[in-house]
NUGU-315886 format. One record per atom (N, C-alpha, C, O, CB): z, y, x; residue number from 0; atom name; residue in one letter. Coordinates in steps of 0.1 Angstrom, whole numbers, plus 5000, padded with zeros to 4 digits. Glycine has a CB too. Example, Ala and Ser with C-alpha at 12.3 -4.5 7.8 and 13.67 -1.06 7.14 Angstrom:
residues 2
[[5078 4943 5132] 0 N A] [[5078 4955 5123] 0 CA A] [[5078 4967 5132] 0 C A] [[5085 4967 5142] 0 O A] [[5090 4955 5113] 0 CB A] [[5071 4978 5128] 1 N S] [[5071 4989 5137] 1 CA S] [[5079 5000 5129] 1 C S] [[5080 5011 5134] 1 O S] [[5057 4994 5141] 1 CB S] 
This chain:
residues 68
[[3048 4441 1849] 0 N X] [[3054 4443 1862] 0 CA X] [[3048 4455 1869] 0 C X] [[3056 4463 1875] 0 O X] [[3053 4430 1871] 0 CB X] [[3035 4457 1869] 1 N X] [[3029 4468 1875] 1 CA X] [[3033 4481 1869] 1 C X] [[3036 4491 1876] 1 O X] [[3013 4467 1875] 1 CB X] [[3034 4481 1856] 2 N X] [[3039 4494 1849] 2 CA X] [[3053 4497 1853] 2 C X] [[3056 4509 1856] 2 O X] [[3038 4492 1834] 2 CB X] [[3062 4487 1854] 3 N X] [[3075 4490 1858] 3 CA X] [[3076 4495 1872] 3 C X] [[3083 4504 1875] 3 O X] [[3084 4477 1857] 3 CB X] [[3068 4488 1881] 4 N X] [[3069 4492 1895] 4 CA X] [[3064 4506 1898] 4 C X] [[3068 4513 1907] 4 O X] [[3060 4482 1904] 4 CB X] [[3055 4511 1889] 5 N X] [[3050 4524 1890] 5 CA X] [[3060 4535 1888] 5 C X] [[3058 4547 1891] 5 O X] [[3038 4526 1881] 5 CB X] [[3072 4531 1882] 6 N X] [[3082 4541 1880] 6 CA X] [[3092 4543 1892] 6 C X] [[3101 4551 1891] 6 O X] [[3090 4536 1868] 6 CB X] [[3089 4536 1902] 7 N X] [[3098 4536 1914] 7 CA X] [[3090 4540 1926] 7 C X] [[3077 4539 1927] 7 O X] [[3105 4523 1916] 7 CB X] [[3096 4545 1937] 8 N X] [[3090 4548 1949] 8 CA X] [[3095 4537 1959] 8 C X] [[3106 4538 1964] 8 O X] [[3094 4563 1955] 8 CB X] [[3086 4528 1962] 9 N X] [[3091 4517 1971] 9 CA X] [[3091 4521 1986] 9 C X] [[3082 4528 1991] 9 O X] [[3082 4505 1969] 9 CB X] [[3101 4517 1993] 10 N X] [[3102 4519 2007] 10 CA X] [[3106 4506 2014] 10 C X] [[3117 4500 2010] 10 O X] [[3112 4531 2011] 10 CB X] [[3099 4501 2023] 11 N X] [[3102 4489 2030] 11 CA X] [[3108 4492 2043] 11 C X] [[3103 4499 2051] 11 O X] [[3089 4480 2032] 11 CB X] [[3120 4486 2046] 12 N X] [[3127 4488 2058] 12 CA X] [[3131 4475 2064] 12 C X] [[3136 4466 2057] 12 O X] [[3140 4497 2055] 12 CB X] [[3129 4474 2077] 13 N X] [[3133 4462 2084] 13 CA X] [[3147 4464 2088] 13 C X] [[3151 4473 2095] 13 O X] [[3124 4460 2097] 13 CB X] [[3156 4455 2083] 14 N X] [[3170 4456 2085] 14 CA X] [[3175 4454 2099] 14 C X] [[3187 4456 2102] 14 O X] [[3177 4447 2076] 14 CB X] [[3166 4449 2108] 15 N X] [[3170 4446 2121] 15 CA X] [[3163 4456 2132] 15 C X] [[3166 4454 2144] 15 O X] [[3166 4432 2124] 15 CB X] [[3155 4465 2127] 16 N X] [[3148 4474 2137] 16 CA X] [[3149 4488 2132] 16 C X] [[3152 4491 2121] 16 O X] [[3133 4470 2138] 16 CB X] [[3148 4498 2142] 17 N X] [[3147 4512 2139] 17 CA X] [[3160 4516 2131] 17 C X] [[3171 4514 2136] 17 O X] [[3135 4515 2130] 17 CB X] [[3158 4523 2120] 18 N X] [[3170 4528 2112] 18 CA X] [[3176 4517 2104] 18 C X] [[3187 4519 2098] 18 O X] [[3166 4540 2103] 18 CB X] [[3170 4505 2104] 19 N X] [[3174 4494 2095] 19 CA X] [[3189 4491 2097] 19 C X] [[3196 4490 2086] 19 O X] [[3166 4483 2098] 19 CB X] [[3194 4488 2109] 20 N X] [[3208 4484 2110] 20 CA X] [[3218 4494 2105] 20 C X] [[3228 4491 2099] 20 O X] [[3211 4481 2125] 20 CB X] [[3214 4507 2106] 21 N X] [[3223 4518 2101] 21 CA X] [[3223 4518 2086] 21 C X] [[3234 4519 2080] 21 O X] [[3218 4532 2106] 21 CB X] [[3211 4515 2080] 22 N X] [[3211 4515 2065] 22 CA X] [[3217 4502 2060] 22 C X] [[3223 4503 2049] 22 O X] [[3196 4516 2061] 22 CB X] [[3216 4491 2067] 23 N X] [[3223 4479 2062] 23 CA X] [[3238 4481 2062] 23 C X] [[3244 4477 2052] 23 O X] [[3220 4467 2072] 23 CB X] [[3243 4488 2072] 24 N X] [[3257 4491 2072] 24 CA X] [[3261 4501 2061] 24 C X] [[3271 4499 2054] 24 O X] [[3261 4497 2086] 24 CB X] [[3253 4512 2060] 25 N X] [[3256 4522 2050] 25 CA X] [[3256 4517 2036] 25 C X] [[3265 4521 2028] 25 O X] [[3245 4533 2051] 25 CB X] [[3247 4508 2032] 26 N X] [[3246 4503 2019] 26 CA X] [[3252 4489 2017] 26 C X] [[3250 4483 2007] 26 O X] [[3231 4502 2015] 26 CB X] [[3260 4485 2027] 27 N X] [[3267 4472 2026] 27 CA X] [[3258 4460 2022] 27 C X] [[3262 4453 2013] 27 O X] [[3279 4473 2017] 27 CB X] [[3247 4459 2028] 28 N X] [[3238 4448 2026] 28 CA X] [[3242 4436 2033] 28 C X] [[3244 4437 2046] 28 O X] [[3223 4452 2029] 28 CB X] [[3244 4425 2026] 29 N X] [[3250 4413 2033] 29 CA X] [[3240 4401 2033] 29 C X] [[3244 4390 2036] 29 O X] [[3263 4409 2027] 29 CB X] [[3227 4404 2029] 30 N X] [[3217 4393 2029] 30 CA X] [[3204 4399 2026] 30 C X] [[3202 4410 2021] 30 O X] [[3221 4382 2019] 30 CB X] [[3194 4391 2029] 31 N X] [[3180 4395 2027] 31 CA X] [[3173 4385 2019] 31 C X] [[3176 4373 2020] 31 O X] [[3173 4398 2040] 31 CB X] [[3163 4388 2011] 32 N X] [[3159 4402 2008] 32 CA X] [[3169 4409 1999] 32 C X] [[3176 4403 1992] 32 O X] [[3145 4402 2001] 32 CB X] [[3169 4422 2001] 33 N X] [[3178 4431 1994] 33 CA X] [[3170 4442 1988] 33 C X] [[3162 4449 1995] 33 O X] [[3190 4436 2002] 33 CB X] [[3171 4445 1975] 34 N X] [[3163 4455 1969] 34 CA X] [[3174 4465 1963] 34 C X] [[3181 4461 1954] 34 O X] [[3153 4450 1958] 34 CB X] [[3173 4477 1967] 35 N X] [[3183 4487 1963] 35 CA X] [[3175 4497 1954] 35 C X] [[3164 4502 1958] 35 O X] [[3190 4494 1974] 35 CB X] [[3181 4501 1943] 36 N X] [[3176 4512 1935] 36 CA X] [[3185 4524 1937] 36 C X] [[3197 4523 1933] 36 O X] [[3175 4507 1920] 36 CB X] [[3180 4535 1942] 37 N X] [[3188 4546 1945] 37 CA X] [[3184 4558 1936] 37 C X] [[3173 4559 1931] 37 O X] [[3185 4550 1960] 37 CB X] [[3194 4566 1933] 38 N X] [[3192 4578 1926] 38 CA X] [[3187 4589 1935] 38 C X] [[3185 4586 1947] 38 O X] [[3204 4583 1918] 38 CB X] [[3184 4601 1930] 39 N X] [[3179 4612 1939] 39 CA X] [[3188 4616 1950] 39 C X] [[3184 4623 1959] 39 O X] [[3175 4623 1930] 39 CB X] [[3201 4613 1949] 40 N X] [[3211 4617 1959] 40 CA X] [[3213 4605 1969] 40 C X] [[3220 4607 1979] 40 O X] [[3224 4620 1953] 40 CB X] [[3206 4594 1967] 41 N X] [[3207 4583 1977] 41 CA X] [[3218 4573 1973] 41 C X] [[3221 4565 1982] 41 O X] [[3209 4588 1990] 41 CB X] [[3224 4575 1962] 42 N X] [[3234 4565 1958] 42 CA X] [[3228 4553 1951] 42 C X] [[3219 4554 1943] 42 O X] [[3245 4572 1948] 42 CB X] [[3234 4541 1954] 43 N X] [[3229 4529 1948] 43 CA X] [[3233 4529 1933] 43 C X] [[3245 4530 1930] 43 O X] [[3234 4517 1956] 43 CB X] [[3223 4527 1925] 44 N X] [[3226 4525 1910] 44 CA X] [[3224 4510 1906] 44 C X] [[3229 4506 1896] 44 O X] [[3217 4534 1902] 44 CB X] [[3217 4503 1914] 45 N X] [[3215 4489 1911] 45 CA X] [[3210 4481 1923] 45 C X] [[3204 4487 1932] 45 O X] [[3204 4487 1899] 45 CB X] [[3214 4469 1925] 46 N X] [[3211 4461 1937] 46 CA X] [[3206 4447 1933] 46 C X] [[3212 4441 1924] 46 O X] [[3223 4461 1946] 46 CB X] [[3196 4442 1939] 47 N X] [[3192 4428 1938] 47 CA X] [[3192 4422 1951] 47 C X] [[3187 4427 1961] 47 O X] [[3177 4427 1932] 47 CB X] [[3200 4411 1952] 48 N X] [[3201 4403 1965] 48 CA X] [[3194 4390 1963] 48 C X] [[3197 4383 1953] 48 O X] [[3215 4402 1969] 48 CB X] [[3185 4386 1972] 49 N X] [[3179 4373 1971] 49 CA X] [[3166 4374 1963] 49 C X] [[3163 4384 1956] 49 O X] [[3188 4363 1966] 49 CB X] [[3159 4362 1963] 50 N X] [[3147 4361 1955] 50 CA X] [[3149 4359 1940] 50 C X] [[3159 4352 1936] 50 O X] [[3139 4349 1961] 50 CB X] [[3141 4365 1932] 51 N X] [[3141 4363 1918] 51 CA X] [[3126 4360 1913] 51 C X] [[3117 4367 1918] 51 O X] [[3147 4375 1910] 51 CB X] [[3125 4352 1904] 52 N X] [[3111 4350 1898] 52 CA X] [[3107 4363 1890] 52 C X] [[3116 4371 1887] 52 O X] [[3111 4338 1888] 52 CB X] [[3094 4364 1888] 53 N X] [[3089 4377 1882] 53 CA X] [[3096 4381 1870] 53 C X] [[3099 4393 1868] 53 O X] [[3074 4375 1880] 53 CB X] [[3098 4372 1860] 54 N X] [[3105 4377 1847] 54 CA X] [[3119 4382 1849] 54 C X] [[3123 4392 1843] 54 O X] [[3105 4365 1837] 54 CB X] [[3126 4375 1858] 55 N X] [[3140 4380 1861] 55 CA X] [[3140 4393 1869] 55 C X] [[3148 4402 1866] 55 O X] [[3148 4369 1869] 55 CB X] [[3130 4394 1878] 56 N X] [[3129 4406 1886] 56 CA X] [[3126 4418 1877] 56 C X] [[3131 4429 1878] 56 O X] [[3118 4405 1897] 56 CB X] [[3117 4416 1867] 57 N X] [[3113 4426 1858] 57 CA X] [[3125 4431 1849] 57 C X] [[3127 4443 1847] 57 O X] [[3102 4421 1848] 57 CB X] [[3133 4422 1845] 58 N X] [[3145 4425 1838] 58 CA X] [[3155 4433 1846] 58 C X] [[3161 4443 1841] 58 O X] [[3152 4412 1833] 58 CB X] [[3156 4430 1859] 59 N X] [[3164 4438 1868] 59 CA X] [[3159 4452 1870] 59 C X] [[3167 4462 1871] 59 O X] [[3166 4431 1882] 59 CB X] [[3146 4453 1871] 60 N X] [[3140 4466 1872] 60 CA X] [[3143 4475 1859] 60 C X] [[3146 4487 1860] 60 O X] [[3124 4465 1874] 60 CB X] [[3142 4468 1848] 61 N X] [[3146 4476 1835] 61 CA X] [[3160 4480 1835] 61 C X] [[3163 4491 1831] 61 O X] [[3143 4467 1823] 61 CB X] [[3169 4471 1840] 62 N X] [[3183 4475 1841] 62 CA X] [[3185 4486 1851] 62 C X] [[3193 4495 1848] 62 O X] [[3192 4462 1846] 62 CB X] [[3178 4486 1862] 63 N X] [[3179 4497 1871] 63 CA X] [[3175 4510 1865] 63 C X] [[3181 4521 1867] 63 O X] [[3171 4494 1884] 63 CB X] [[3163 4510 1858] 64 N X] [[3158 4522 1852] 64 CA X] [[3167 4528 1842] 64 C X] [[3168 4540 1840] 64 O X] [[3144 4519 1846] 64 CB X] [[3174 4519 1834] 65 N X] [[3184 4524 1824] 65 CA X] [[3195 4531 1830] 65 C X] [[3202 4539 1823] 65 O X] [[3189 4512 1816] 65 CB X] [[3198 4529 1843] 66 N X] [[3209 4536 1850] 66 CA X] [[3205 4549 1856] 66 C X] [[3214 4556 1861] 66 O X] [[3215 4527 1860] 66 CB X] [[3192 4552 1857] 67 N X] [[3188 4564 1863] 67 CA X] [[3186 4575 1853] 67 C X] [[3183 4586 1857] 67 O X] [[3175 4562 1870] 67 CB X] 
């Protein structure tokens, strides 16, 4: 998991404060937690909504990386 996470730049945003509401609207987030994987242009290439156990989350990270 740590090796996979090192391949991404994590940014935590509060969906209810600051720029959060604007980003929630822009990326059509309809629930939390929401994890978006963006390409260098800011386009969503993969999305995870809701909680996942570590093994499932790792598989989703691999799927996201394959799309980049």
